[in-house]
C-alpha positions in Angstrom: 0.0 0.0 0.0 1.0 3.6 -0.6 0.1 6.4 1.7 0.7 10.1 1.5 0.4 12.6 4.3 -0.6 16.2 3.7 -0.7 18.2 6.9 -2.3 21.2 5.4 -4.5 20.4 2.3 -6.0 23.2 0.4 -8.3 24.3 -2.3 -6.1 26.0 -4.9 -7.9 28.8 -6.7 -6.0 29.3 -9.9 -6.8 32.5 -11.9 -5.3 34.0 -15.0 -5.4 37.8 -15.4 -4.2 39.8 -18.4 -1.7 42.4 -17.1 -2.6 42.3 -13.4 -2.4 45.8 -11.9 -2.2 46.6 -8.2 -4.8 49.1 -6.9 -7.4 48.6 -9.6 -10.2 46.1 -10.4 -8.8 43.2 -12.4 -11.0 40.7 -14.4 -10.1 37.1 -14.7 -9.6 35.4 -18.0 -9.8 31.9 -16.6 -10.5 30.3 -13.2 -10.0 26.8 -11.9 -10.1 25.1 -8.6 -8.0 22.1 -7.7 -7.2 20.2 -4.6 -3.9 21.5 -3.3 -1.1 20.4 -1.0 2.0 18.5 -2.0 0.8 15.1 -0.7 -2.5 15.4 -2.6 -0.6 16.2 -5.7 1.5 13.1 -5.3 -1.6 11.0 -4.7 -3.3 12.4 -7.8 -0.3 11.6 -10.1 0.1 8.2 -8.5 -3.5 7.4 -9.3 -3.1 8.7 -12.8 -0.3 6.2 -13.3 -2.5 3.4 -12.0 -1.2 3.2 -8.4 -4.0 3.3 -5.9 -3.1 5.0 -2.6 -4.6 6.5 0.5 -4.2 10.2 1.4 -3.9 11.0 5.1 -4.0 14.5 6.6 -6.1 17.1 8.4 -9.2 18.9 7.1 -11.7 21.3 8.6 -14.7 23.4 7.8 -16.7 23.7 4.5 -13.4 23.9 2.6 -12.3 20.6 4.2 -15.6 19.0 3.1 -15.0 20.2 -0.4 -11.5 18.8 -0.5 -12.8 15.5 0.7 -15.6 15.5 -2.0 -13.2 16.4 -4.8 -10.7 13.7 -3.8 -13.4 11.1 -4.4 -13.2 11.9 -8.1 -9.4 11.8 -8.3 -8.9 8.1 -8.2 -7.5 7.5 -4.7 -8.8 7.0 -1.2 -8.8 9.6 1.6 -8.8 9.0 5.3 -8.6 12.5 6.6 -8.8 13.6 10.3 -11.5 16.2 10.8 -10.2 19.1 12.9 -12.6 21.1 15.0 -11.0 24.5 14.9 -10.7 26.7 11.8 -11.0 25.7 8.2 -8.9 24.1 5.5 -7.0 26.8 3.6 -7.7 28.4 0.2 -4.6 29.2 -1.8 -4.8 31.8 -4.6 -2.5 31.2 -7.5 -2.4 34.2 -9.8 -1.0 33.8 -13.3 -0.3 37.1 -15.1 3.1 36.9 -16.8 4.7 35.8 -13.6 3.1 33.5 -11.0 2.1 35.0 -7.7 0.8 32.9 -4.8 -1.2 33.8 -1.7 -1.4 30.8 0.6 -3.8 30.4 3.5 -2.9 29.3 7.0 -5.2 26.4 7.6 -6.9 25.0 10.7 -5.5 24.6 14.2 -4.2 21.0 14.7 -4.2 19.8 18.3 -2.2 17.1 20.1 -5.4 15.0 20.1 -5.6 15.4 16.3 -2.0 14.2 15.9 -2.7 11.2 18.1 -5.4 10.2 15.6 -2.9 10.4 12.8 -0.6 8.0 14.7 -3.5 5.6 15.1 -4.0 5.6 11.3 -0.3 5.0 10.7 -0.5 1.9 12.8 -1.9 0.0 9.9 1.3 0.4 7.8 3.3 -2.8 7.5 6.5 -4.1 5.9 6.9 -3.0 2.3 4.4 -0.2 2.4 5.3 3.2 1.1 4.7 6.5 3.1 5.3 9.8 1.4 5.7 12.9 3.7 5.9 16.2 1.8 5.4 19.8 2.3 5.6 22.4 5.0 4.4 22.0 8.6 1.5 24.2 9.8 2.2 26.7 12.5 0.0 24.8 15.0 2.3 21.7 14.8 5.8 21.2 16.2 8.3 21.3 13.4 9.7 18.0 14.4 6.6 16.1 13.3 8.4 14.4 10.4 11.0 13.0 12.8 8.4 11.9 15.3 6.5 10.0 12.6 9.7 8.3 11.3 10.7 7.4 14.9 7.3 6.0 15.5 7.5 3.8 12.4 11.2 2.9 12.8 12.1 -0.8 12.4 8.9 -1.6 10.5 10.7 -1.7 7.1 8.4 0.9 5.6 9.8 2.8 2.6 9.5 6.5 3.6 9.9 9.3 1.1 10.5 12.8 2.3 10.1 15.8 0.1 10.8 18.8 2.4 13.4 21.6 2.8 16.4 22.4 4.9 16.0 21.4 8.6 12.9 19.4 8.0 14.9 17.2 5.6 18.2 17.2 7.6 16.5 16.1 10.8 15.0 13.0 9.3 18.2 11.5 7.9 18.9 9.6 11.1 15.9 7.4 10.4 17.2 6.4 6.9 14.4 7.6 4.6 14.1 5.5 1.4 14.2 8.6 -0.7 14.7 12.4 -0.3 14.2 14.9 -3.0 15.9 18.3 -2.5 16.4 20.6 -5.5 19.9 21.8 -6.3 19.4 25.1 -4.5 18.0 23.4 -1.3 20.9 21.0 -1.3 23.4 23.9 -1.4 21.5 25.7 1.4 21.8 22.6 3.6 25.6 22.9 3.4 25.9 26.7 3.1 27.3 26.5 -0.4 26.2 27.5 -4.0 26.4 24.4 -6.2 27.6 25.2 -9.8 28.2 21.8 -11.3 26.7 18.3 -11.5 29.9 17.0 -9.8 29.3 19.3 -6.8 25.7 18.1 -6.6 26.8 14.5 -6.6 29.4 15.2 -3.9 26.9 16.9 -1.5 24.2 14.3 -2.4 26.6 11.6 -1.2 27.1 13.5 2.0 23.4 13.2 2.7 23.7 9.5 2.1 26.5 9.4 4.7 24.1 11.1 7.1 21.5 8.3 6.5 19.4 8.8 3.3 19.2 5.7 1.2 18.5 7.3 -2.2 19.0 11.0 -3.0 17.1 12.6 -6.0 18.2 16.1 -6.8 16.0 18.1 -9.2 17.6 20.8 -11.2 14.6 22.4 -13.0 15.6 22.9 -16.7 18.9 21.1 -16.2 17.3 17.8 -15.4 17.9 15.6 -12.3 20.6 13.5 -10.6 19.9 10.3 -8.7 22.4 8.7 -6.2 21.2 5.3 -5.3 21.6 3.1 -2.2 23.8 0.9 -4.4 26.3 3.7 -5.1 25.0 4.2 -8.7 24.7 7.7 -10.1 22.2 8.4 -12.8 21.6 11.8 -14.6 18.5 12.6 -16.5 17.9 15.5 -19.0 14.6 17.1 -19.7 12.3 16.6 -22.7 11.3 19.4 -25.0 8.3 21.5 -24.2 7.0 24.9 -23.0 6.8 25.5 -19.3 3.3 26.7 -18.4 3.1 25.8 -14.7 5.5 25.2 -11.8 2.9 24.1 -9.2 3.1 20.4 -8.6 6.0 19.6 -10.9 8.2 18.4 -8.0 5.3 16.4 -6.5 4.7 14.8 -9.9 8.4 13.8 -10.0 8.1 12.1 -6.6 5.0 10.2 -7.8 6.6 9.1 -11.0 9.7 7.9 -9.3 7.7 5.9 -6.7 5.5 4.4 -9.5 8.5 3.6 -11.6 10.4 1.9 -8.8 7.4 -0.2 -7.7 6.9 -1.2 -11.3 10.1 -3.1 -11.7 12.7 -2.1 -9.0 14.9 -0.3 -11.5 16.2 3.1 -10.3 17.0 4.2 -13.8 13.4 3.5 -14.9 12.1 5.3 -11.8 14.2 8.4 -12.5 13.1 8.5 -16.1 9.4 8.1 -15.2 9.8 10.7 -12.4 11.4 13.2 -14.8 8.7 12.6 -17.4 6.0 13.1 -14.8 7.5 16.3 -13.5 8.0 17.7 -17.0 4.5 16.7 -18.1 3.0 18.8 -15.2 5.3 21.7 -16.0 4.1 21.6 -19.6 0.4 21.4 -18.5 -2.1 23.8 -17.0 -2.7 21.4 -14.1 -1.2 18.1 -13.0 0.0 15.8 -15.7 -2.1 13.2 -17.6 -1.0 9.6 -18.2 -0.7 10.0 -21.9 1.6 13.0 -21.6 3.8 11.3 -19.1 4.2 8.2 -21.2 5.0 10.4 -24.3 7.7 12.3 -22.5 9.1 9.1 -21.0 9.5 7.7 -24.5 11.1 10.9 -25.6 13.7 10.7 -22.8 14.4 7.1 -23.7 14.8 7.9 -27.4 17.2 10.7 -26.5 19.4 8.3 -24.5 18.4 9.4 -21.0 
């Protein structure tokens, strides 16, 4: 079984405005509403690739009800914890030349709510996959990733962590199956600016020495680097296409990687499928579709990646 955890799910209100101007009335050209939150993005793309999964997390209020309703149509299960205080957030994504985001705060998550999450995690067993991604709400302690991994330690669960800086550094002790910093985040973790693939590989291996099993470093338009638990290093380019959207591209890469690995155990295949999924989302208005992912996968294969 595959599980994702989204601590702060959202409704993403995506609007396109021609020449947005501050201080005046602006009219939208296009409006869409999606389920937001990094874990839900991962769940969606996993389902698109044919991998059923269960989304865990916290929801509240009428927006939480709407998130739960929309998830029913996305092809995966949800088992959310209903929080009493506040409401699930609405994030505004404004597209007008550049992308601007206004993200909501979300509900207040109590200690009792967290205990309910642990109860749901008790069902995970050997061989299951748990994906932890995204930021931590202000109402939670910022060591929640560590506590979850400590709680599940020794159960032989493959845990994927997609987070930044301290959130990522602090979980390495528990040997996550996969971590996915981008090249800038990797540099920030060591206080350096990375200028070459060789430097990325060097510092990626340092994260392995600290405990990570596999390190996947995304480099936006320059592709990705994977350092495997077996000591292999794979690099992957990017397929051709026009970038329309940055929201969810990294989450799509995580989903593609996990799906690829579960398909046949090949890290090279996992990297290629992850890169194809991330690119397909970047080239789309929303999250990638299966046909687009497979098309870009074939393109990367044809180009020798």
